[in-house]
TIMI-2910 file (N, C-alpha, C, CB; in pm, 1 decimal, decimal comma, always signed):
<rs>
+----------+----------+----------+----------+----------+----------+----------+----------+----------+----------+----------+----------+------+
!      n_x !      n_y !      n_z !     ca_x !     ca_y !     ca_z !      c_x !      c_y !      c_z !     cb_x !     cb_y !     cb_z ! resn !
+----------+----------+----------+----------+----------+----------+----------+----------+----------+----------+----------+----------+------+
!  +7412,9 ! +19861,2 !  +7986,5 !  +7494,6 ! +19975,5 !  +7935,0 !  +7419,5 ! +20028,2 !  +7815,6 !  +7645,3 ! +19932,6 !  +7895,2 !  Met !
!  +7363,8 ! +19938,9 !  +7728,7 !  +7289,5 ! +19982,4 !  +7619,0 !  +7170,5 ! +20060,6 !  +7652,9 !  +7253,2 ! +19874,2 !  +7542,1 !  Lys !
!  +7104,0 ! +20021,5 !  +7756,8 !  +6978,2 ! +20086,8 !  +7800,6 !  +7024,3 ! +20241,6 !  +7858,0 !  +6899,5 ! +19986,4 !  +7925,4 !  Glu !
!  +7137,8 ! +20242,4 !  +7927,8 !  +7179,7 ! +20380,5 !  +7982,8 !  +7206,4 ! +20459,5 !  +7860,7 !  +7312,6 ! +20377,8 !  +8082,2 !  Phe !
!  +7276,1 ! +20418,2 !  +7756,6 !  +7313,0 ! +20491,7 !  +7628,5 !  +7192,0 ! +20541,5 !  +7571,5 !  +7386,6 ! +20404,0 !  +7524,0 !  Trp !
!  +7093,3 ! +20458,9 !  +7548,2 !  +6972,2 ! +20493,4 !  +7482,0 !  +6883,2 ! +20607,3 !  +7553,5 !  +6893,1 ! +20366,5 !  +7468,1 !  Asn !
!  +6899,0 ! +20605,0 !  +7694,5 !  +6819,5 ! +20712,6 !  +7766,0 !  +6893,6 ! +20850,1 !  +7760,7 !  +6794,8 ! +20670,9 !  +7919,5 !  Lys !
!  +7018,3 ! +20851,2 !  +7725,4 !  +7094,2 ! +20974,5 !  +7719,3 !  +7041,8 ! +21068,8 !  +7626,9 !  +7228,7 ! +20950,8 !  +7686,3 !  Leu !
!  +7030,2 ! +21203,2 !  +7654,2 !  +6994,1 ! +21296,1 !  +7553,6 !  +7101,9 ! +21305,6 !  +7448,6 !  +6966,4 ! +21429,0 !  +7613,5 !  Pro !
!  +7065,4 ! +21362,2 !  +7330,2 !  +7169,3 ! +21361,5 !  +7219,8 !  +7290,0 ! +21449,9 !  +7263,5 !  +7106,4 ! +21417,5 !  +7079,5 !  Ile !
!  +7267,3 ! +21563,5 !  +7330,3 !  +7364,6 ! +21644,0 !  +7377,9 !  +7480,4 ! +21566,7 !  +7469,4 !  +7292,9 ! +21751,3 !  +7453,8 !  Lys !
!  +7433,7 ! +21487,9 !  +7556,3 !  +7518,3 ! +21419,3 !  +7646,8 !  +7595,7 ! +21309,9 !  +7563,4 !  +7433,5 ! +21357,6 !  +7766,4 !  Glu !
!  +7524,7 ! +21254,7 !  +7454,0 !  +7602,4 ! +21167,6 !  +7373,1 !  +7705,0 ! +21216,5 !  +7306,1 !  +7533,9 ! +21109,7 !  +7289,1 !  Lys !
!  +7688,6 ! +21333,8 !  +7243,7 !  +7784,4 ! +21414,5 !  +7181,8 !  +7901,0 ! +21444,5 !  +7270,8 !  +7723,1 ! +21535,9 !  +7136,6 !  Ile !
!  +7875,4 ! +21498,7 !  +7387,6 !  +7981,6 ! +21537,9 !  +7476,0 !  +8068,5 ! +21413,9 !  +7518,2 !  +7921,4 ! +21608,4 !  +7600,1 !  Lys !
!  +8005,1 ! +21289,0 !  +7540,1 !  +8070,6 ! +21165,7 !  +7570,5 !  +8157,5 ! +21131,6 !  +7440,0 !  +7961,1 ! +21048,8 !  +7609,0 !  Phe !
!  +8119,4 ! +21133,5 !  +7320,0 !  +8187,9 ! +21102,2 !  +7207,5 !  +8307,7 ! +21198,2 !  +7183,1 !  +8094,6 ! +21101,4 !  +7096,8 !  Ile !
!  +8281,0 ! +21329,0 !  +7202,0 !  +8393,4 ! +21426,6 !  +7194,3 !  +8496,1 ! +21404,3 !  +7306,1 !  +8339,1 ! +21571,9 !  +7202,6 !  Leu !
!  +8454,3 ! +21364,2 !  +7422,4 !  +8556,3 ! +21332,2 !  +7531,8 !  +8630,5 ! +21206,4 !  +7499,6 !  +8488,0 ! +21315,7 !  +7672,4 !  Ser !
!  +8578,6 ! +21109,8 !  +7446,9 !  +8658,3 ! +20997,6 !  +7406,8 !  +8763,2 ! +21024,4 !  +7300,8 !  +8571,2 ! +20894,7 !  +7360,2 !  Val !
!  +8724,1 ! +21106,7 !  +7196,4 !  +8801,3 ! +21142,3 !  +7098,0 !  +8913,9 ! +21222,7 !  +7149,8 !  +8727,4 ! +21206,9 !  +7001,4 !  Ile !
!  +8881,7 ! +21317,7 !  +7233,5 !  +8985,7 ! +21411,6 !  +7305,0 !  +9094,4 ! +21319,2 !  +7385,8 !  +8903,3 ! +21518,6 !  +7417,4 !  Ala !
!  +9037,0 ! +21221,9 !  +7457,7 !  +9121,1 ! +21136,1 !  +7528,4 !  +9210,3 ! +21050,5 !  +7437,9 !  +9040,2 ! +21052,6 !  +7614,9 !  Gly !
!  +9170,9 ! +21014,3 !  +7330,8 !  +9251,1 ! +20930,4 !  +7235,1 !  +9355,3 ! +21030,9 !  +7176,6 !  +9155,5 ! +20859,2 !  +7114,4 !  Ile !
!  +9325,8 ! +21157,0 !  +7142,3 !  +9422,6 ! +21244,8 !  +7104,8 !  +9525,4 ! +21281,9 !  +7194,1 !  +9368,2 ! +21347,3 !  +7066,8 !  Leu !
!  +9487,0 ! +21288,2 !  +7325,1 !  +9582,0 ! +21314,9 !  +7425,4 !  +9683,1 ! +21197,7 !  +7442,2 !  +9510,2 ! +21343,6 !  +7553,9 !  Val !
!  +9634,7 ! +21071,2 !  +7430,8 !  +9722,2 ! +20962,4 !  +7443,4 !  +9812,4 ! +20961,0 !  +7326,1 !  +9648,6 ! +20835,0 !  +7457,5 !  Val !
!  +9768,7 ! +20986,4 !  +7205,9 !  +9851,5 ! +20979,0 !  +7087,5 !  +9962,3 ! +21092,5 !  +7105,5 !  +9760,9 ! +20998,6 !  +6950,9 !  Ile !
!  +9920,4 ! +21212,1 !  +7153,2 ! +10014,7 ! +21317,4 !  +7173,1 ! +10130,5 ! +21286,5 !  +7277,9 !  +9937,8 ! +21438,1 !  +7215,8 !  Phe !
! +10072,5 ! +21227,1 !  +7380,5 ! +10172,2 ! +21182,6 !  +7483,9 ! +10282,3 ! +21084,3 !  +7437,3 ! +10098,1 ! +21117,1 !  +7596,3 !  Ala !
! +10225,8 ! +20985,3 !  +7351,1 ! +10321,4 ! +20881,1 !  +7305,2 ! +10419,1 ! +20944,3 !  +7195,0 ! +10239,1 ! +20752,3 !  +7244,3 !  Thr !
! +10375,6 ! +21035,1 !  +7121,9 ! +10466,9 ! +21101,0 !  +7023,3 ! +10566,1 ! +21193,4 !  +7091,7 ! +10385,7 ! +21181,8 !  +6919,4 !  Leu !
! +10535,6 ! +21242,9 !  +7203,1 ! +10620,7 ! +21326,0 !  +7281,8 ! +10689,2 ! +21276,7 !  +7398,6 ! +10552,9 ! +21426,4 !  +7320,9 !  Asn !
! +10707,6 ! +21155,5 !  +7398,8 ! +10777,4 ! +21087,7 !  +7515,8 ! +10924,4 ! +21091,9 !  +7516,1 ! +10740,5 ! +20946,9 !  +7522,3 !  Trp !
! +10980,7 ! +21207,7 !  +7504,4 ! +11136,0 ! +21218,2 !  +7519,9 ! +11166,5 ! +21310,0 !  +7631,7 ! +11209,1 ! +21273,0 !  +7386,9 !  Lys !
! +11287,8 ! +21294,5 !  +7675,3 ! +11320,9 ! +21389,5 !  +7782,3 ! +11355,6 ! +21525,6 !  +7742,4 ! +11428,0 ! +21340,5 !  +7857,5 !  Asp !
! +11314,8 ! +21610,4 !  +7835,3 ! +11331,3 ! +21756,1 !  +7798,3 ! +11393,3 ! +21833,1 !  +7918,9 ! +11188,2 ! +21822,2 !  +7757,4 !  Gln !
! +11487,2 ! +21912,7 !  +7903,2 ! +11543,0 ! +21981,7 !  +8022,8 ! +11458,0 ! +22104,0 !  +8049,4 ! +11695,2 ! +22022,6 !  +8002,5 !  Glu !
! +11427,9 ! +22124,6 !  +8185,2 ! +11348,7 ! +22237,3 !  +8214,7 ! +11448,8 ! +22307,8 !  +8320,7 ! +11192,2 ! +22197,0 !  +8272,5 !  Ile !
! +11457,6 ! +22447,7 !  +8283,4 ! +11551,7 ! +22521,1 !  +8361,9 ! +11467,2 ! +22612,7 !  +8465,8 ! +11648,4 ! +22608,8 !  +8263,9 !  His !
! +11494,9 ! +22583,1 !  +8599,5 ! +11432,7 ! +22662,8 !  +8699,1 ! +11549,6 ! +22758,2 !  +8742,4 ! +11369,5 ! +22573,0 !  +8821,1 !  Phe !
! +11517,1 ! +22846,8 !  +8828,0 ! +11618,4 ! +22952,4 !  +8867,6 ! +11744,2 ! +22899,4 !  +8917,6 ! +11564,9 ! +23041,5 !  +8971,9 !  Ile !
! +11737,6 ! +22785,2 !  +9002,8 ! +11858,3 ! +22736,8 !  +9064,3 ! +11893,6 ! +22587,7 !  +9028,4 ! +11844,3 ! +22751,9 !  +9213,5 !  Phe !
! +11800,2 ! +22529,1 !  +8951,3 ! +11827,5 ! +22388,4 !  +8909,4 ! +11770,0 ! +22356,8 !  +8777,1 ! +11773,3 ! +22290,4 !  +9009,3 !  Lys !
! +11837,9 ! +22262,9 !  +8709,0 ! +11784,4 ! +22198,0 !  +8586,4 ! +11737,2 ! +22059,2 !  +8608,6 ! +11887,1 ! +22195,6 !  +8479,3 !  Ile !
! +11619,2 ! +22032,9 !  +8571,2 ! +11569,9 ! +21891,6 !  +8570,6 ! +11536,4 ! +21842,5 !  +8443,6 ! +11455,7 ! +21874,3 !  +8652,5 !  Ile !
! +11538,1 ! +21701,3 !  +8424,0 ! +11492,6 ! +21644,3 !  +8305,0 ! +11358,7 ! +21567,2 !  +8328,8 ! +11600,6 ! +21554,5 !  +8248,6 !  Lys !
! +11267,2 ! +21594,0 !  +8254,6 ! +11138,0 ! +21533,0 !  +8263,6 ! +11092,3 ! +21497,2 !  +8111,7 ! +11033,3 ! +21634,7 !  +8340,2 !  Val !
! +10996,3 ! +21409,3 !  +8117,1 ! +10927,4 ! +21375,1 !  +7985,6 ! +10853,6 ! +21493,8 !  +7929,4 ! +10826,0 ! +21257,5 !  +8003,5 !  Lys !
! +10858,0 ! +21521,9 !  +7799,8 ! +10792,1 ! +21644,6 !  +7749,6 ! +10639,5 ! +21644,8 !  +7781,2 ! +10814,3 ! +21657,3 !  +7594,9 !  Leu !
! +10585,1 ! +21526,5 !  +7765,2 ! +10444,8 ! +21531,2 !  +7776,6 ! +10396,7 ! +21551,2 !  +7916,1 ! +10388,5 ! +21412,2 !  +7722,7 !  Ser !
! +10479,9 ! +21511,9 !  +8014,6 ! +10449,1 ! +21532,9 !  +8165,0 ! +10471,4 ! +21690,1 !  +8197,5 ! +10553,2 ! +21434,4 !  +8263,8 !  Ile !
! +10579,8 ! +21750,5 !  +8127,7 ! +10602,1 ! +21886,6 !  +8144,1 ! +10477,1 ! +21970,5 !  +8084,6 ! +10737,6 ! +21922,7 !  +8075,4 !  Ala !
! +10428,7 ! +21927,2 !  +7977,6 ! +10298,5 ! +21997,9 !  +7916,2 ! +10191,8 ! +21980,5 !  +8016,7 ! +10247,0 ! +21933,0 !  +7769,7 !  Ile !
! +10168,7 ! +21860,8 !  +8047,7 ! +10064,5 ! +21821,3 !  +8138,0 ! +10057,7 ! +21906,0 !  +8267,1 ! +10083,3 ! +21678,4 !  +8172,6 !  Leu !
! +10181,3 ! +21922,3 !  +8336,8 ! +10199,1 ! +22003,4 !  +8444,0 ! +10184,9 ! +22146,5 !  +8418,3 ! +10318,4 ! +21978,3 !  +8497,1 !  Leu !
! +10217,7 ! +22194,2 !  +8318,9 ! +10193,3 ! +22336,2 !  +8277,5 ! +10046,8 ! +22364,0 !  +8261,9 ! +10264,9 ! +22368,7 !  +8145,1 !  Ser !
!  +9976,3 ! +22265,8 !  +8200,1 !  +9825,2 ! +22284,5 !  +8178,4 !  +9767,9 ! +22292,5 !  +8323,3 !  +9753,4 ! +22155,9 !  +8088,4 !  Val !
!  +9797,1 ! +22196,9 !  +8393,0 !  +9733,0 ! +22193,8 !  +8532,4 !  +9766,5 ! +22313,6 !  +8612,8 !  +9777,2 ! +22070,1 !  +8612,3 !  Ile !
!  +9898,0 ! +22366,5 !  +8612,2 !  +9927,6 ! +22480,8 !  +8675,8 !  +9848,8 ! +22605,2 !  +8623,5 ! +10068,0 ! +22498,8 !  +8666,1 !  Ala !
!  +9840,8 ! +22613,7 !  +8486,6 !  +9754,4 ! +22722,0 !  +8424,9 !  +9597,8 ! +22722,4 !  +8467,8 !  +9762,9 ! +22705,4 !  +8268,1 !  Gly !
!  +9556,7 ! +22611,1 !  +8481,7 !  +9416,1 ! +22578,3 !  +8522,5 !  +9396,7 ! +22625,3 !  +8675,8 !  +9387,1 ! +22413,3 !  +8505,0 !  Tyr !
!  +9495,0 ! +22584,3 !  +8756,3 !  +9495,1 ! +22619,5 !  +8904,8 !  +9492,5 ! +22780,0 !  +8920,3 !  +9632,3 ! +22554,9 !  +8980,1 !  Ile !
!  +9588,0 ! +22841,7 !  +8843,8 !  +9609,8 ! +22988,2 !  +8853,0 !  +9483,0 ! +23056,0 !  +8810,6 !  +9730,5 ! +23036,1 !  +8764,3 !  Ile !
!  +9438,1 ! +23009,1 !  +8693,6 !  +9311,0 ! +23085,6 !  +8641,6 !  +9188,3 ! +23056,4 !  +8736,2 !  +9271,8 ! +23037,7 !  +8484,6 !  Ser !
!  +9178,3 ! +22943,9 !  +8792,7 !  +9071,9 ! +22917,5 !  +8897,3 !  +9079,4 ! +23013,7 !  +9010,5 !  +9083,5 ! +22775,8 !  +8954,1 !  Phe !
!  +9206,4 ! +23030,3 !  +9052,5 !  +9225,5 ! +23111,0 !  +9176,6 !  +9191,9 ! +23261,3 !  +9160,0 !  +9371,0 ! +23098,0 !  +9223,6 !  Leu !
!  +9227,6 ! +23305,9 !  +9032,9 !  +9183,1 ! +23443,7 !  +8992,7 !  +9043,2 ! +23464,7 !  +8978,9 !  +9239,5 ! +23481,5 !  +8870,3 !  Phe !
!  +8981,9 ! +23361,2 !  +8911,5 !  +8832,1 ! +23375,3 !  +8888,1 !  +8754,6 ! +23346,2 !  +9019,0 !  +8782,1 ! +23274,1 !  +8772,3 !  Ser !
!  +8805,7 ! +23274,7 !  +9119,3 !  +8747,9 ! +23246,9 !  +9252,6 !  +8710,5 ! +23370,0 !  +9312,0 !  +8840,5 ! +23173,7 !  +9343,7 !  Tyr !
!  +8803,0 ! +23468,4 !  +9329,7 !  +8781,9 ! +23591,0 !  +9401,8 !  +8663,3 ! +23666,9 !  +9330,7 !  +8916,7 ! +23678,2 !  +9405,7 !  Lys !
!  +8669,6 ! +23675,5 !  +9204,3 !  +8566,8 ! +23748,2 !  +9129,7 !  +8431,8 ! +23681,1 !  +9155,0 !  +8599,7 ! +23752,0 !  +8976,3 !  Thr !
!  +8431,5 ! +23547,6 !  +9148,4 !  +8297,7 ! +23475,4 !  +9173,5 !  +8251,3 ! +23503,4 !  +9309,4 !  +8308,0 ! +23320,1 !  +9155,5 !  Arg !
!  +8341,5 ! +23502,6 !  +9413,8 !  +8292,3 ! +23534,3 !  +9554,1 !  +8232,0 ! +23670,7 !  +9554,7 !  +8408,3 ! +23527,6 !  +9661,6 !  Leu !
!  +8294,3 ! +23764,1 !  +9486,1 !  +8246,7 ! +23896,6 !  +9508,1 !  +8112,2 ! +23901,5 !  +9436,4 !  +8348,3 ! +24006,2 !  +9456,9 !  Glu !
!  +8089,7 ! +23846,2 !  +9321,3 !  +7959,6 ! +23846,0 !  +9256,2 !  +7843,2 ! +23778,1 !  +9338,2 !  +7974,5 ! +23776,3 !  +9123,4 !  Lys !
!  +7892,3 ! +23660,6 !  +9406,0 !  +7799,1 ! +23598,7 !  +9480,3 !  +7754,3 ! +23681,7 !  +9602,3 !  +7850,3 ! +23471,8 !  +9517,8 !  Glu !
!  +7854,4 ! +23762,1 !  +9658,2 !  +7817,0 ! +23838,7 !  +9772,3 !  +7731,0 ! +23952,6 !  +9731,3 !  +7936,3 ! +23886,8 !  +9845,6 !  Asn !
!  +7753,4 ! +24009,7 !  +9607,4 !  +7665,6 ! +24115,0 !  +9553,9 !  +7525,7 ! +24063,9 !  +9529,4 !  +7722,3 ! +24171,5 !  +9424,8 !  Glu !
!  +7510,9 ! +23944,0 !  +9464,0 !  +7389,7 ! +23887,8 !  +9439,7 !  +7302,7 ! +23862,0 !  +9577,4 !  +7416,7 ! +23760,3 !  +9361,7 !  Ile !
!  +7374,3 ! +23816,4 !  +9673,1 !  +7311,0 ! +23790,5 !  +9807,0 !  +7264,4 ! +23918,2 !  +9860,8 !  +7407,9 ! +23723,2 !  +9908,1 !  Glu !
!  +7339,4 ! +24028,0 !  +9860,8 !  +7296,2 ! +24165,4 !  +9908,9 !  +7174,4 ! +24210,1 !  +9831,6 !  +7412,0 ! +24272,9 !  +9891,6 !  Lys !
!  +7182,1 ! +24192,4 !  +9702,3 !  +7067,4 ! +24246,8 !  +9616,5 !  +6941,7 ! +24164,2 !  +9643,8 !  +7102,8 ! +24241,3 !  +9458,1 !  Leu !
!  +6949,1 ! +24028,1 !  +9661,3 !  +6837,9 ! +23945,7 !  +9700,5 !  +6776,9 ! +23993,6 !  +9833,0 !  +6882,2 ! +23801,2 !  +9711,5 !  Asn !
!  +6857,1 ! +24021,7 !  +9928,9 !  +6808,4 ! +24076,5 ! +10058,6 !  +6739,1 ! +24203,7 ! +10031,9 !  +6922,8 ! +24098,7 ! +10160,8 !  Lys !
!  +6797,0 ! +24288,8 !  +9959,5 !  +6730,1 ! +24424,4 !  +9925,1 !  +6597,4 ! +24398,9 !  +9853,3 !  +6825,7 ! +24516,6 !  +9829,5 !  Lys !
!  +6590,6 ! +24310,6 !  +9762,5 !  +6458,9 ! +24281,3 !  +9689,8 !  +6361,4 ! +24230,3 !  +9787,2 !  +6475,1 ! +24176,2 !  +9573,2 !  Ile !
!  +6403,9 ! +24135,7 !  +9889,3 !  +6315,4 ! +24086,3 !  +9975,4 !  +6260,8 ! +24194,7 ! +10070,6 !  +6376,4 ! +23978,0 ! +10044,5 !  His !
!  +6355,8 ! +24284,7 ! +10111,8 !  +6300,6 ! +24402,8 ! +10198,0 !  +6208,9 ! +24485,9 ! +10134,5 !  +6404,3 ! +24491,6 ! +10244,9 !  Lys !
!  +6234,2 ! +24516,0 ! +10013,0 !  +6157,9 ! +24615,7 !  +9932,0 !  +6016,6 ! +24541,6 !  +9901,8 !  +6243,3 ! +24659,1 !  +9787,2 !  Leu !
!  +6018,4 ! +24425,7 !  +9870,3 !  +5891,9 ! +24343,6 !  +9853,6 !  +5814,8 ! +24333,1 !  +9977,4 !  +5922,0 ! +24203,8 !  +9806,4 !  Thr !
!  +5875,2 ! +24312,1 ! +10088,2 !  +5799,4 ! +24306,6 ! +10216,8 !  +5733,5 ! +24449,7 ! +10252,0 !  +5900,3 ! +24260,1 ! +10336,2 !  Ser !
!  +5822,2 ! +24546,7 ! +10230,8 !  +5785,3 ! +24690,9 ! +10255,7 !  +5662,9 ! +24719,9 ! +10159,8 !  +5915,4 ! +24795,6 ! +10225,0 !  Asp !
!  +5676,1 ! +24692,2 ! +10039,4 !  +5562,1 ! +24716,5 !  +9948,3 !  +5426,2 ! +24649,9 !  +9989,8 !  +5600,3 ! +24666,7 !  +9810,5 !  Leu !
!  +5451,7 ! +24521,8 ! +10029,3 !  +5338,9 ! +24443,3 ! +10065,4 !  +5270,0 ! +24497,9 ! +10195,5 !  +5383,2 ! +24298,2 ! +10083,1 !  Gln !
!  +5344,5 ! +24544,3 ! +10277,7 !  +5292,1 ! +24593,2 ! +10406,7 !  +5224,4 ! +24730,0 ! +10374,7 !  +5411,0 ! +24607,6 ! +10519,8 !  Ser !
!  +5274,5 ! +24810,8 ! +10282,3 !  +5212,0 ! +24930,5 ! +10241,6 !  +5080,4 ! +24907,3 ! +10172,8 !  +5301,2 ! +25005,0 ! +10155,4 !  Lys !
!  +5085,5 ! +24814,8 ! +10094,3 !  +4968,1 ! +24770,9 ! +10029,0 !  +4862,5 ! +24724,4 ! +10112,3 !  +4997,5 ! +24674,0 !  +9942,1 !  Thr !
!  +4895,5 ! +24650,7 ! +10212,6 !  +4800,2 ! +24602,0 ! +10307,7 !  +4734,2 ! +24716,5 ! +10398,6 !  +4871,0 ! +24498,6 ! +10394,9 !  Glu !
!  +4837,8 ! +24813,3 ! +10427,5 !  +4792,7 ! +24931,9 ! +10503,7 !  +4694,7 ! +25014,2 ! +10419,3 !  +4914,9 ! +25020,4 ! +10546,5 !  His !
!  +4727,2 ! +25034,0 ! +10305,1 !  +4634,5 ! +25109,7 ! +10226,4 !  +4494,4 ! +25040,5 ! +10197,0 !  +4702,2 ! +25141,6 ! +10098,4 !  Thr !
!  +4498,7 ! +24914,4 ! +10179,8 !  +4378,5 ! +24847,4 ! +10169,2 !  +4286,7 ! +24850,2 ! +10297,1 !  +4409,6 ! +24712,7 ! +10131,8 !  Asn !
!  +4363,9 ! +24850,7 ! +10408,2 !  +4294,0 ! +24864,5 ! +10536,7 !  +4215,7 ! +25003,8 ! +10548,8 !  +4400,0 ! +24850,6 ! +10653,7 !  Met !
!  +4300,4 ! +25102,0 ! +10515,5 !  +4244,4 ! +25240,1 ! +10512,3 !  +4121,2 ! +25258,5 ! +10416,9 !  +4355,6 ! +25337,5 ! +10469,1 !  Glu !
!  +4134,9 ! +25194,4 ! +10296,1 !  +4032,0 ! +25190,0 ! +10198,6 !  +3896,9 ! +25127,7 ! +10261,0 !  +4083,5 ! +25106,9 ! +10075,6 !  Asp !
!  +3931,3 ! +25024,5 ! +10324,1 !  +3813,8 ! +24948,3 ! +10392,9 !  +3741,2 ! +25019,6 ! +10502,1 !  +3863,5 ! +24820,8 ! +10454,0 !  Phe !
!  +3830,1 ! +25096,9 ! +10585,7 !  +3776,5 ! +25166,5 ! +10698,0 !  +3696,3 ! +25292,2 ! +10647,3 !  +3892,2 ! +25206,3 ! +10796,1 !  Ser !
!  +3750,5 ! +25350,4 ! +10530,4 !  +3667,4 ! +25465,1 ! +10472,5 !  +3541,2 ! +25429,3 ! +10417,3 !  +3737,4 ! +25533,7 ! +10367,6 !  Glu !
!  +3528,1 ! +25309,4 ! +10375,0 !  +3389,1 ! +25259,9 ! +10315,7 !  +3290,9 ! +25240,7 ! +10418,9 !  +3399,5 ! +25124,7 ! +10238,9 !  Glu !
!  +3329,1 ! +25194,3 ! +10534,7 !  +3242,4 ! +25165,8 ! +10641,6 !  +3221,2 ! +25298,2 ! +10714,2 !  +3299,1 ! +25054,5 ! +10733,5 !  Asn !
+----------+----------+----------+----------+----------+----------+----------+----------+----------+----------+----------+----------+------+
</rs>
């Protein structure tokens, strides 16, 4: 384990240490907020632990933001793919014109 740690770049070490600190803070937060809380849905009221309610809210927010950004990411990837195809076509057209011009220059010299 010590060998693995020594091979890690400083950036990865900092990320790991910050992740451990964040994990400890989450555990402390959860233990401090381990009381029942009523959640009012439209047709039902349920009691859950406050920490679990917050965790579920964070997860739901992450899923919703991922779904909204996923569509945008797909559109951008499609646009990038189209532009790459256009670049490839223009490059091959330019290359063929250059070859054609070089052939004409060669035939004029002879």
